[in-house]
ROMIZA-974353 format. One record per residue (C-alpha): chain; residue number from 1; x, y negated, z negated. Coordinates in nm, 4 decimals, decimal comma. Each point is the difference from the previous one (the first is absolute). Layout:
BEGIN
A/NUM/X/Y/Z
...
END
This chain:
BEGIN
A/1/-0,0018/-0,0286/0,0038
A/2/0,1121/-0,3202/0,0726
A/3/-0,0770/-0,2107/-0,2798
A/4/0,1490/-0,3408/0,1412
A/5/0,2105/-0,1356/0,2725
A/6/0,2103/-0,3408/-0,0306
A/7/0,1346/-0,0996/0,3606
A/8/0,0324/-0,2723/0,2610
A/9/-0,3555/-0,0453/0,1688
A/10/0,1125/0,0260/0,3552
A/11/-0,3523/-0,0392/0,1933
A/12/-0,3648/-0,0771/-0,1737
A/13/-0,3066/0,0236/0,2211
A/14/-0,2839/0,0264/-0,1879
A/15/-0,1024/0,2392/-0,1680
A/16/0,3218/0,1615/0,1461
A/17/0,3545/-0,0598/-0,1510
A/18/0,3619/0,1562/0,0673
A/19/0,2261/-0,0098/-0,2912
A/20/0,3793/0,0669/0,0201
A/21/0,1586/0,1493/-0,3146
A/22/0,3787/0,0905/0,0669
A/23/-0,0246/0,0885/0,3625
A/24/-0,3297/0,1638/0,0043
A/25/-0,2862/-0,1926/0,1297
A/26/-0,3488/0,1601/-0,2041
A/27/-0,3395/-0,1151/0,2361
A/28/-0,2701/-0,1038/-0,2996
A/29/-0,3650/-0,0651/-0,0021
A/30/-0,0967/-0,2746/-0,2646
A/31/-0,3269/-0,1743/-0,0753
A/32/-0,0383/-0,3653/0,0601
A/33/0,0343/-0,0683/-0,3792
A/34/0,3771/0,1110/0,0231
A/35/0,1016/-0,1381/0,3805
A/36/-0,1239/-0,3437/-0,1185
A/37/0,2497/-0,0216/-0,2754
A/38/0,2668/0,1701/0,2710
A/39/0,3321/-0,2199/0,0090
A/40/0,1560/-0,1038/0,3605
A/41/0,1181/0,2691/0,2167
A/42/0,3832/0,0568/-0,0947
A/43/-0,0739/-0,0522/-0,3700
A/44/-0,0084/0,2426/-0,2472
A/45/-0,3205/0,1449/-0,1788
A/46/-0,0781/0,2551/-0,2707
A/47/-0,3230/0,1959/0,0535
A/48/-0,1585/0,2794/-0,1912
A/49/-0,0819/0,2859/0,2339
A/50/-0,2352/0,3050/0,0348
A/51/0,0766/0,3118/0,2326
A/52/-0,2872/0,1271/0,1587
A/53/0,0922/0,3490/0,1266
A/54/-0,2240/0,1929/0,2602
A/55/0,0403/0,2603/0,2781
A/56/0,0170/-0,2182/0,2649
A/57/0,1639/-0,3013/-0,1387
A/58/0,1946/-0,1445/-0,2849
A/59/-0,1110/-0,3679/-0,0777
A/60/0,1700/-0,2570/-0,2350
A/61/-0,2298/-0,2632/-0,1714
A/62/0,1663/-0,2843/-0,1658
A/63/-0,1056/-0,2592/-0,2827
A/64/0,0903/-0,2824/-0,1262
A/65/-0,1006/0,0395/-0,3598
A/66/-0,0341/0,2827/-0,2171
A/67/-0,3714/-0,0200/-0,0499
A/68/-0,0616/-0,0171/0,3825
A/69/0,1883/0,3576/0,0270
A/70/-0,2413/0,0998/-0,3071
A/71/-0,3063/-0,0938/0,1351
A/72/0,0641/0,1663/0,3506
A/73/0,1344/0,3007/-0,1602
A/74/-0,3801/0,0053/-0,1856
A/75/-0,1872/-0,0727/0,2943
A/76/0,1260/0,3136/0,2034
A/77/-0,1255/0,1951/-0,2540
A/78/-0,3598/-0,0991/0,0886
A/79/-0,1900/0,2016/0,2077
A/80/-0,0275/-0,1514/0,3316
A/81/0,2601/-0,2749/-0,0593
A/82/0,3104/0,0711/0,1905
A/83/0,3306/-0,2011/0,0135
A/84/-0,1225/-0,2166/0,3077
A/85/-0,3173/-0,1064/-0,1850
A/86/0,2038/-0,0781/-0,3353
A/87/0,2415/-0,2447/0,2134
A/88/-0,3223/-0,1446/0,0766
A/89/-0,1419/-0,0340/-0,3266
A/90/0,3269/-0,1459/-0,1547
A/91/0,0394/-0,2166/0,3091
A/92/-0,3016/-0,1678/-0,0769
A/93/-0,0425/0,0148/-0,3679
A/94/0,2869/-0,0950/-0,2652
A/95/0,0462/0,2912/-0,2674
A/96/-0,1830/-0,2245/-0,2659
A/97/-0,2729/-0,0745/0,2664
A/98/-0,0566/0,3564/0,0692
A/99/0,0008/0,0753/-0,3890
A/100/-0,2940/-0,2861/-0,0430
A/101/-0,1868/0,1649/0,2686
A/102/0,0184/0,3466/-0,1607
A/103/-0,0315/-0,1391/-0,3579
A/104/-0,3389/-0,2063/0,1492
A/105/-0,1320/0,2263/0,2635
A/106/0,0240/-0,2101/0,2278
A/107/-0,0194/0,2084/0,3620
A/108/-0,1163/-0,2889/0,1959
A/109/0,3691/-0,1597/-0,0402
A/110/0,1425/0,3621/0,0716
A/111/-0,2202/0,0448/0,3384
A/112/0,1874/-0,2974/0,1541
A/113/0,2740/0,1895/0,0416
A/114/0,0326/0,1892/0,3211
A/115/-0,0808/0,3690/-0,0177
A/116/-0,1946/-0,0377/-0,3388
A/117/-0,4037/0,0466/0,0277
A/118/-0,2184/-0,0216/-0,2862
A/119/0,0272/0,3532/-0,1085
A/120/0,3719/0,0360/0,0267
A/121/-0,0109/-0,3498/-0,2140
A/122/-0,2149/0,1860/-0,2319
A/123/0,2122/0,3207/-0,0336
A/124/0,2758/-0,2534/-0,0722
A/125/-0,1661/-0,1475/-0,2988
A/126/-0,1197/0,3232/-0,1365
A/127/0,3628/0,1850/0,0472
A/128/0,2154/-0,3001/-0,0450
A/129/-0,0996/-0,0903/-0,3494
A/130/0,1720/0,2869/-0,1843
A/131/0,3331/-0,0030/0,2052
A/132/0,0639/-0,3736/0,0331
A/133/0,3704/-0,0378/-0,0532
A/134/0,0997/-0,2634/-0,2923
A/135/0,1352/-0,3228/0,1375
A/136/0,0691/-0,1520/-0,3123
A/137/0,3904/-0,0506/-0,0982
A/138/0,1268/0,1447/0,3573
A/139/0,2503/-0,2052/0,2114
A/140/-0,1796/-0,2150/0,2391
A/141/0,2479/-0,1223/0,1830
A/142/0,3530/0,1888/0,1064
A/143/0,0649/-0,0866/0,3610
A/144/0,2740/-0,2022/0,0888
A/145/0,0226/-0,3093/0,2581
A/146/-0,2616/-0,2404/0,1239
A/147/-0,3915/0,0742/0,0742
A/148/-0,0266/-0,2366/0,3310
A/149/0,1167/0,0774/0,3465
A/150/0,0482/-0,2417/0,2981
A/151/-0,2879/-0,0667/0,2074
A/152/-0,0350/0,2017/0,3056
A/153/-0,0727/-0,1514/0,3639
A/154/-0,3227/0,2227/-0,0066
A/155/-0,0859/0,1372/-0,3088
A/156/-0,3874/0,1160/0,1064
A/157/0,0990/0,3124/0,2224
A/158/0,2364/0,1473/-0,3531
A/159/-0,3104/-0,1062/-0,2469
A/160/-0,2602/0,1708/0,2263
A/161/0,1958/0,3029/0,0261
A/162/0,0579/0,0540/-0,3785
A/163/-0,3899/-0,0465/-0,0410
A/164/-0,0488/0,2611/0,2135
A/165/0,2839/0,2396/-0,1376
A/166/-0,2143/-0,0694/-0,3440
A/167/-0,3288/0,1526/0,1322
A/168/-0,1733/-0,2933/0,1511
A/169/-0,1492/0,0279/0,3417
A/170/0,1799/-0,1567/0,3262
A/171/-0,2585/-0,2277/0,0383
A/172/-0,1092/-0,1175/-0,3685
A/173/0,4179/-0,0629/-0,0295
A/174/0,0168/-0,2390/0,3170
A/175/-0,3235/-0,2323/-0,1467
A/176/0,1137/-0,0160/-0,3501
A/177/0,3905/-0,0735/0,0905
A/178/-0,0803/-0,2290/0,2925
A/179/-0,2805/-0,2083/-0,2003
A/180/0,2804/-0,1439/-0,2154
A/181/0,2492/-0,2698/0,1032
A/182/0,3341/0,1519/0,0554
A/183/0,1816/-0,3246/0,0126
A/184/0,3018/0,0025/-0,2481
A/185/-0,1367/0,3489/-0,1129
A/186/0,2358/0,3400/0,0206
A/187/-0,1787/0,3363/0,0765
A/188/0,0112/0,0814/-0,3852
A/189/-0,1877/-0,3879/-0,0643
A/190/-0,2819/0,1320/0,2435
A/191/-0,0442/0,3756/-0,1219
A/192/-0,0224/-0,1433/-0,3838
A/193/-0,3133/-0,2554/0,1415
A/194/-0,1423/0,2922/0,1983
A/195/-0,0160/0,2039/-0,2911
A/196/-0,1177/-0,2732/-0,2122
A/197/-0,2854/-0,0153/0,1896
A/198/0,1192/-0,3611/0,1916
A/199/-0,0326/0,1319/0,3318
A/200/-0,3260/0,1776/-0,0142
A/201/-0,2945/-0,1855/0,1994
END
């Protein structure tokens, strides 16, 4: 099991990133909550990791904080919730917001996440109440480097691709992103605003 990685960020295209650890390149899938906190390409970063082993693939997931990884591991134990949906949940809600949804039974906020219908939201509330990982007392920020990235010439295509990778339908992702003024924004900015509902008509 690979518990964490510390290395140089070689490339990032939400929600995927490439990390150089002493000459070995690790391809990692990460939720947008982690992606927003990544340093610039060429800088060092520390990520908590989870390795998922299947017959057809070995997939490495990276998280900026331990609470994010703990929640991811709890989510994938829920019936009907796979790794892709778990990443979508972490991309749309912070750990604290998800805890609040479960504790208050707020299924309305959960169904805003791509892939989550009413029945799945209700199942999450029931099953997660007894298995929510604690967030108190855990180190929240362990990454190294800045959190901003240079403005891209055309951030919209990358933002749309990231939303599609997170489970949104292509036409929905297109509308969500293109209804947000892109001037002066990075693809990460557009993704964040879209996930917050600022791009929905």
